[in-house]
C-alpha positions as CSV (number, residue, x, y, z in Angstrom):
1,M,-10.9,-21.9,10.5
2,K,-10.0,-21.9,6.8
3,Q,-10.0,-18.7,5.0
4,R,-10.0,-17.8,1.3
5,D,-6.9,-15.7,0.6
6,D,-8.0,-13.6,-2.4
7,D,-7.9,-9.9,-3.1
8,V,-4.5,-9.3,-1.4
9,D,-2.0,-6.7,-2.6
10,T,1.5,-8.1,-2.2
11,T,4.1,-5.4,-2.9
12,T,7.6,-5.1,-1.4
13,P,8.7,-1.9,0.1
14,G,9.7,6.4,11.3
15,A,9.1,8.2,14.0
16,R,7.5,11.6,13.8
17,P,8.7,13.1,10.5
18,A,10.3,16.5,10.8
19,Q,8.4,19.1,8.8
20,H,11.8,20.5,7.9
21,A,14.0,17.4,7.7
22,P,17.7,17.7,7.0
23,R,18.3,17.7,3.3
24,G,21.0,16.7,1.0
25,R,23.0,13.5,0.5
26,A,25.5,14.5,3.2
27,S,23.0,13.6,5.9
28,L,22.8,10.0,4.8
29,R,24.6,8.2,7.6
30,A,25.6,4.6,7.9
31,A,23.2,2.5,10.0
32,P,24.5,0.3,12.9
33,A,25.8,-3.1,11.8
34,P,23.4,-6.0,12.6
35,A,24.3,-9.3,14.0
36,G,24.2,-11.0,10.6
37,P,26.4,-10.3,7.6
38,F,23.7,-9.0,5.2
39,R,22.9,-5.4,5.8
40,I,21.9,-2.1,4.1
41,D,24.6,0.6,4.0
42,T,23.3,4.1,3.5
43,E,26.8,5.2,2.3
44,E,26.4,2.7,-0.5
45,L,23.0,4.0,-1.3
46,R,24.5,7.5,-1.5
47,S,27.3,6.3,-3.8
48,R,24.9,4.5,-6.1
49,L,22.5,7.4,-6.2
50,G,25.3,9.6,-7.4
51,E,26.1,7.1,-10.2
52,L,22.5,7.1,-11.3
53,H,22.2,10.9,-11.3
54,P,25.7,12.3,-12.0
55,G,26.1,16.0,-11.4
56,D,22.8,16.4,-9.5
57,E,22.7,17.4,-5.8
58,P,19.0,17.4,-5.2
59,P,17.4,18.3,-1.8
60,L,16.7,14.7,-0.6
61,R,13.9,14.4,1.9
62,F,12.9,12.2,4.8
63,L,16.5,11.2,5.5
64,P,16.0,10.8,9.3
65,E,13.1,8.4,8.4
66,L,15.4,6.5,6.0
67,D,18.0,6.2,8.7
68,R,15.5,4.8,11.2
69,L,14.1,2.4,8.6
70,V,17.6,1.1,7.6
71,E,18.5,0.7,11.3
72,A,15.3,-1.4,11.8
73,V,15.9,-3.5,8.8
74,N,19.5,-4.2,9.8
75,T,18.6,-5.1,13.4
76,E,15.2,-6.8,13.1
77,A,14.6,-8.2,9.6
78,G,17.3,-11.0,9.4
79,L,17.9,-10.4,5.7
80,T,19.4,-13.0,3.4
81,R,21.9,-11.9,0.8
82,E,19.1,-11.8,-1.8
83,G,16.8,-10.1,0.6
84,A,19.3,-7.3,1.3
85,A,19.8,-6.8,-2.4
86,A,16.0,-6.5,-3.0
87,V,15.5,-4.0,-0.1
88,R,18.6,-2.0,-1.2
89,E,17.1,-1.7,-4.7
90,R,13.7,-0.5,-3.4
91,L,15.3,2.1,-1.2
92,L,17.5,3.3,-4.1
93,S,14.4,3.5,-6.3
94,A,12.7,5.7,-3.6
95,L,15.7,8.1,-3.6
96,S,15.7,8.2,-7.4
97,Q,12.0,9.1,-7.4
98,Q,12.8,12.0,-5.1
99,V,15.5,13.2,-7.4
100,R,13.2,13.0,-10.4
101,L,10.3,14.7,-8.7
102,A,12.6,17.6,-7.6
103,A,13.9,17.9,-11.2
104,L,10.3,17.9,-12.6
105,A,9.3,20.7,-10.2
106,A,12.4,22.7,-11.1
107,S,12.1,22.2,-14.9
108,D,8.9,24.3,-15.1
109,P,7.9,25.9,-11.8
110,G,5.2,27.9,-13.3
111,T,3.2,25.0,-14.5
112,P,-0.1,24.6,-12.5
113,T,-0.5,21.3,-10.7
114,P,-3.7,19.3,-10.8
115,G,-6.1,20.2,-8.1
116,L,-7.0,16.7,-7.0
117,T,-10.3,17.8,-5.6
118,H,-12.5,15.5,-3.6
119,P,-10.4,12.4,-4.0
120,V,-11.8,9.1,-2.8
121,F,-9.8,6.9,-0.5
122,I,-10.6,3.2,-0.1
123,S,-9.4,1.7,3.1
124,G,-9.5,-2.0,3.8
125,L,-7.2,-4.6,5.2
126,P,-5.6,-7.4,3.0
127,G,-8.3,-9.8,1.9
128,S,-11.1,-7.3,2.7
129,G,-12.3,-6.7,-0.9
130,A,-10.7,-3.3,-1.1
131,S,-8.8,-4.1,-4.3
132,L,-11.8,-5.8,-5.8
133,L,-13.9,-2.7,-5.2
134,Q,-11.3,-0.4,-6.7
135,N,-11.0,-2.5,-9.8
136,L,-14.8,-2.7,-10.2
137,L,-15.2,1.1,-9.9
138,V,-12.7,1.9,-12.7
139,E,-15.0,0.2,-15.1
140,H,-16.8,3.6,-15.2
141,P,-15.2,5.9,-17.7
142,G,-15.4,8.8,-15.3
143,V,-13.5,7.0,-12.5
144,D,-9.8,6.3,-12.6
145,S,-6.9,5.0,-10.4
146,P,-3.2,5.1,-11.2
147,T,-1.9,1.8,-12.2
148,L,0.6,-0.3,-10.2
149,W,3.5,0.7,-12.5
150,E,2.6,4.4,-12.1
151,M,2.5,4.0,-8.3
152,L,5.9,2.3,-8.3
153,Y,7.4,4.9,-10.7
154,P,5.4,8.1,-10.3
155,V,8.1,10.2,-12.1
156,P,9.4,8.2,-15.0
157,R,12.9,8.9,-16.3
158,T,11.4,9.4,-19.8
159,E,7.9,9.9,-21.2
160,D,8.5,8.1,-24.5
161,L,6.8,4.8,-25.3
162,P,9.9,2.6,-25.0
163,G,10.6,4.1,-21.5
164,R,7.1,3.4,-20.3
165,R,7.2,-0.2,-21.7
166,A,10.4,-0.7,-19.8
167,L,8.8,0.4,-16.6
168,I,5.8,-1.7,-17.1
169,G,8.1,-4.7,-17.7
170,R,9.9,-3.9,-14.4
171,A,6.6,-3.7,-12.6
172,R,5.5,-7.1,-14.1
173,A,8.8,-8.7,-12.9
174,H,8.1,-7.1,-9.5
175,V,4.6,-8.7,-9.4
176,E,6.0,-12.1,-10.5
177,T,8.6,-12.0,-7.7
178,S,5.9,-11.3,-5.1
179,R,3.6,-14.1,-6.4
180,R,6.3,-16.6,-6.5
181,H,6.4,-16.6,-2.7
182,V,2.7,-17.1,-2.0
183,R,1.9,-19.7,-4.7
184,P,0.0,-22.0,-5.0
185,R,-2.4,-19.9,-3.0
186,T,-4.6,-17.5,-4.9
187,V,-3.7,-14.0,-3.9
188,G,-3.5,-10.7,-5.6
189,R,-5.9,-11.5,-8.5
190,F,-5.8,-7.9,-9.5
191,R,-2.0,-7.7,-9.0
192,E,-1.1,-6.6,-12.5
193,A,1.3,-3.9,-13.7
194,T,-1.4,-2.2,-15.7
195,R,-4.3,-2.5,-13.3
196,P,-5.0,-0.1,-10.4
197,G,-2.3,-0.2,-7.7
198,G,-2.3,0.6,-4.0
199,C,-1.1,4.1,-3.2
200,H,0.9,2.8,-0.2
201,Q,3.7,2.6,-2.7
202,L,4.0,6.4,-2.6
203,F,4.6,6.2,1.2
204,V,7.6,3.9,0.5
205,N,9.3,6.9,-1.2
206,A,9.1,8.8,2.1
207,F,10.3,5.7,4.0
208,Q,7.1,5.7,6.1
209,S,4.8,3.0,4.7
210,P,2.8,1.2,7.4
211,A,2.4,-1.6,4.9
212,S,6.1,-2.4,4.9
213,G,5.6,-5.0,7.6
214,M,4.0,-7.3,5.0
215,H,7.5,-8.0,3.6
216,L,9.8,-7.3,6.5
217,R,10.0,-8.2,10.1
218,I,10.4,-4.8,11.7
219,P,7.9,-4.8,14.6
220,R,9.5,-2.2,16.8
221,Y,9.8,0.2,13.9
222,L,6.2,-0.3,12.9
223,R,5.0,0.3,16.5
224,T,6.9,3.6,16.4
225,L,5.4,4.4,13.0
226,E,1.9,3.8,14.4
227,A,2.4,6.6,16.9
228,S,4.0,8.9,14.4
229,D,2.6,11.9,12.5
230,L,2.3,11.0,8.8
231,T,1.3,14.4,7.6
232,G,4.6,15.0,5.9
233,A,4.4,11.6,4.2
234,Y,0.8,12.4,3.0
235,A,2.0,15.7,1.7
236,F,4.7,13.9,-0.3
237,H,2.0,11.4,-1.4
238,R,0.1,14.3,-2.9
239,E,3.1,15.7,-4.7
240,Q,3.7,12.4,-6.4
241,L,0.1,11.9,-7.2
242,Q,0.0,15.4,-8.8
243,A,2.9,14.3,-11.0
244,I,0.9,11.2,-12.1
245,A,-2.3,13.1,-12.6
246,S,-0.6,15.8,-14.7
247,R,0.0,13.2,-17.3
248,I,-3.4,11.5,-17.1
249,P,-6.0,14.0,-15.8
250,V,-9.2,12.4,-14.4
251,D,-12.5,13.6,-12.9
252,S,-13.0,11.2,-10.1
253,L,-9.8,9.8,-8.6
254,V,-10.0,6.6,-6.4
255,L,-7.0,5.6,-4.3
256,R,-6.5,2.6,-2.0
257,A,-4.3,1.6,0.9
258,P,-5.0,-0.6,4.0
259,F,-4.3,2.2,6.5
260,H,-6.1,5.3,5.3
261,A,-9.0,5.0,7.8
262,A,-6.6,4.5,10.7
263,R,-4.6,7.6,9.7
264,L,-7.6,9.8,8.9
265,D,-6.3,12.8,10.9
266,D,-3.1,12.9,8.9
267,L,-4.9,12.3,5.6
268,L,-7.4,15.2,6.2
269,R,-4.6,17.7,6.9
270,V,-3.3,17.2,3.4
271,Y,-6.6,16.3,1.6
272,P,-9.2,18.3,3.6
273,D,-12.0,17.5,1.1
274,A,-11.3,13.8,0.9
275,R,-14.0,11.2,1.0
276,L,-13.5,7.8,2.6
277,I,-14.8,4.3,1.8
278,R,-14.2,1.7,4.5
279,V,-14.3,-1.9,3.4
280,H,-15.2,-4.4,6.1
281,R,-14.7,-8.2,6.3
282,D,-14.7,-10.7,9.2
283,P,-11.5,-9.8,11.0
284,V,-10.8,-13.5,11.7
285,A,-10.5,-13.9,7.9
286,V,-8.4,-10.9,7.2
287,T,-6.0,-11.6,10.2
288,T,-5.5,-15.1,8.9
289,I,-5.0,-14.0,5.3
290,T,-2.6,-11.2,6.3
291,A,-0.5,-13.5,8.5
292,G,-0.4,-16.1,5.7
293,V,0.6,-13.7,2.9
294,S,3.1,-11.8,5.1
295,T,4.8,-15.1,6.1
296,G,5.2,-16.0,2.4
297,L,6.5,-12.5,1.4
298,R,9.0,-12.3,4.3
299,R,10.5,-15.6,3.2
300,A,11.5,-13.8,0.0
301,T,14.0,-11.7,2.1
302,S,14.7,-13.8,5.2
303,D,15.3,-17.3,6.4
304,E,14.2,-16.3,9.9
305,V,10.4,-16.4,9.5
306,A,8.3,-18.0,12.2
307,P,4.6,-18.2,11.1
308,R,3.3,-18.2,14.7
309,A,5.3,-15.1,15.5
310,V,4.0,-13.5,12.4
311,G,0.4,-14.4,13.4
312,R,0.7,-12.9,16.8
313,E,2.3,-9.7,15.4
314,W,-0.4,-9.1,12.9
315,A,-3.2,-10.0,15.3
316,G,-2.1,-7.2,17.6
317,R,-1.4,-4.7,14.8
318,I,-4.8,-5.4,13.2
319,E,-6.6,-5.0,16.5
320,R,-5.1,-1.6,17.0
321,Q,-5.8,-0.6,13.4
322,L,-9.4,-1.6,13.5
323,A,-9.9,0.4,16.7
324,Q,-8.6,3.5,14.9
325,T,-10.7,2.7,11.9
326,M,-13.9,2.7,14.0
327,R,-13.0,6.0,15.5
328,A,-12.6,7.5,12.0
329,G,-16.3,7.5,11.6
330,R,-16.7,10.2,14.1
331,R,-14.8,12.7,11.9
332,L,-16.9,12.5,8.7
333,G,-20.6,12.7,7.9
334,P,-22.5,10.4,5.6
335,D,-21.7,12.6,2.6
336,R,-18.0,11.8,3.0
337,L,-17.9,8.4,4.6
338,L,-19.3,5.1,3.2
339,D,-19.1,1.7,4.6
340,V,-19.0,-1.4,2.4
341,R,-19.2,-5.0,3.6
342,H,-17.2,-7.7,1.8
343,A,-20.2,-10.0,1.9
344,D,-22.3,-7.5,0.0
345,L,-19.6,-6.7,-2.5
346,V,-19.2,-10.4,-3.4
347,S,-22.9,-11.4,-3.4
348,A,-24.2,-8.2,-5.1
349,P,-21.3,-6.5,-6.9
350,A,-23.4,-4.4,-9.3
351,A,-25.8,-3.1,-6.6
352,T,-22.8,-2.3,-4.3
353,A,-20.9,-0.6,-7.1
354,R,-24.0,1.5,-7.9
355,R,-24.2,2.6,-4.3
356,V,-20.5,3.6,-4.4
357,Y,-20.8,5.4,-7.7
358,R,-23.6,7.5,-6.3
359,F,-21.5,8.3,-3.2
360,I,-18.7,9.4,-5.6
361,G,-21.0,11.5,-7.6
362,V,-21.2,9.6,-11.0
363,E,-24.1,7.8,-12.5
364,P,-23.4,4.4,-13.9
365,A,-24.8,3.4,-17.3
366,P,-26.3,-0.1,-17.7
367,A,-23.2,-1.1,-19.8
368,V,-20.9,-0.1,-16.9
369,L,-22.9,-2.3,-14.4
370,D,-22.8,-5.2,-16.9
371,N,-19.0,-4.8,-17.0
372,V,-18.9,-4.8,-13.2
373,R,-20.9,-8.1,-13.1
374,I,-18.6,-9.7,-15.7
375,L,-15.4,-8.7,-13.9
376,A,-16.8,-9.8,-10.5
377,R,-17.9,-13.1,-11.9
378,S,-14.4,-13.7,-13.4
379,T,-12.8,-13.3,-10.0
380,A,-15.3,-15.5,-8.2
381,A,-14.4,-18.7,-10.2
382,P,-10.7,-19.4,-10.3
383,A,-9.6,-22.1,-12.7
384,R,-8.3,-24.2,-9.7
385,P,-9.6,-24.2,-6.1
386,P,-7.2,-22.1,-4.1
387,Q,-5.4,-23.4,-1.1
388,R,-6.5,-21.7,2.1
389,F,-4.8,-20.3,5.1
390,E,-5.8,-21.7,8.5
391,A,-5.6,-19.7,11.7
392,A,-3.9,-22.5,13.6
393,D,-1.0,-22.4,11.2
394,F,-0.1,-19.0,12.7
395,G,-0.7,-19.8,16.3
396,L,-4.2,-18.2,16.2
397,S,-7.5,-19.4,17.4
398,A,-10.6,-18.4,15.4
399,P,-12.9,-18.4,18.4
400,E,-10.4,-16.3,20.4
401,L,-10.0,-13.8,17.6
402,R,-13.8,-13.5,17.2
403,E,-14.1,-12.7,20.9
404,R,-11.1,-10.3,20.6
405,F,-12.7,-8.4,17.7
406,G,-16.2,-8.6,19.0
407,A,-16.9,-4.9,19.1
408,Y,-15.8,-4.5,15.5
409,I,-17.8,-7.5,14.3
410,D,-21.0,-6.3,16.0
411,A,-20.6,-2.7,14.8
412,Y,-20.6,-3.7,11.1
413,G,-22.6,-6.9,11.2
414,L,-19.8,-9.2,10.2
């Protein structure tokens, strides 16, 4: 079965997190050496962090989670030299963001932080339309989402214009690198440095992003993460989000990640007044798209990528996640939970957006809905027909997947 591979976010990067994890650089330990020559060394990360922040000795957090992630990368991911360099830089960036967030909090501890009341979380798998919905919603002046560059760098080194431009430039290079490995397929149409970004980036800074498997083959690590408590990671997510919102206050904040519905218990411990939007699409389509994009992105860091193995891995992971997503509906009433189907979003974007706006609590002016229609129309007509992923390329059978996901398909009329 051929599937259209649009609306996919393609960004590069534990067990139960300790609520009082060991702190300080001294607890960064070297991970076991993998079979191959290209590895991540936490001692090197520690040394480079000291060079970037001389004289600082900040209380680093989530170091056990970092150790577990590095061990998994070193033993499972099969990194190339270039792949190891890319992962190393992302981990170093995460540590640097921790240092800067600690410095920001220490610089003026009396400054009130934004309340972040009633945030809206969009949850949808790659290709589901979640990114499309997020981008349509921010056409309303009362709705906002942090941009990709802000998600990648929630605490900039400097607030001046040249500094921001430099970070936007780095985010654009990051986007281009991701796109290079999935072309000529049309993915990530909203994947721009200055457009709304997925908040799964903030979990990378706690070394606990369930989305990290898109870029890296770390299946055993991700199975452990599925059973872990992410409350600490969500609390750190909130701290970073407060740093972003303190610079650009908004009335209605809309956030997006593929796993929010599946991690609803953890989310509600940190955001007890959160509202949730679940975006649904035929799981045969999203499984095929996810496997295809993940295959391309993993090839950016490894030469040991087997598409059929990637397909089996993601089919199992998505099956478990959809089961958790369905159970999430039992926790929230209709005033805090809204379901949106991809088919409705594509066929009637303005009507769907109007329904979501009312759920959020804002009234759309006619001009806003006109902008929604224009933006949706522009994404529906690519200049060149995209190539499509096929289930068989990843060792998957569309009829078998349809039977496997039957309960989910029936529940949401997919």
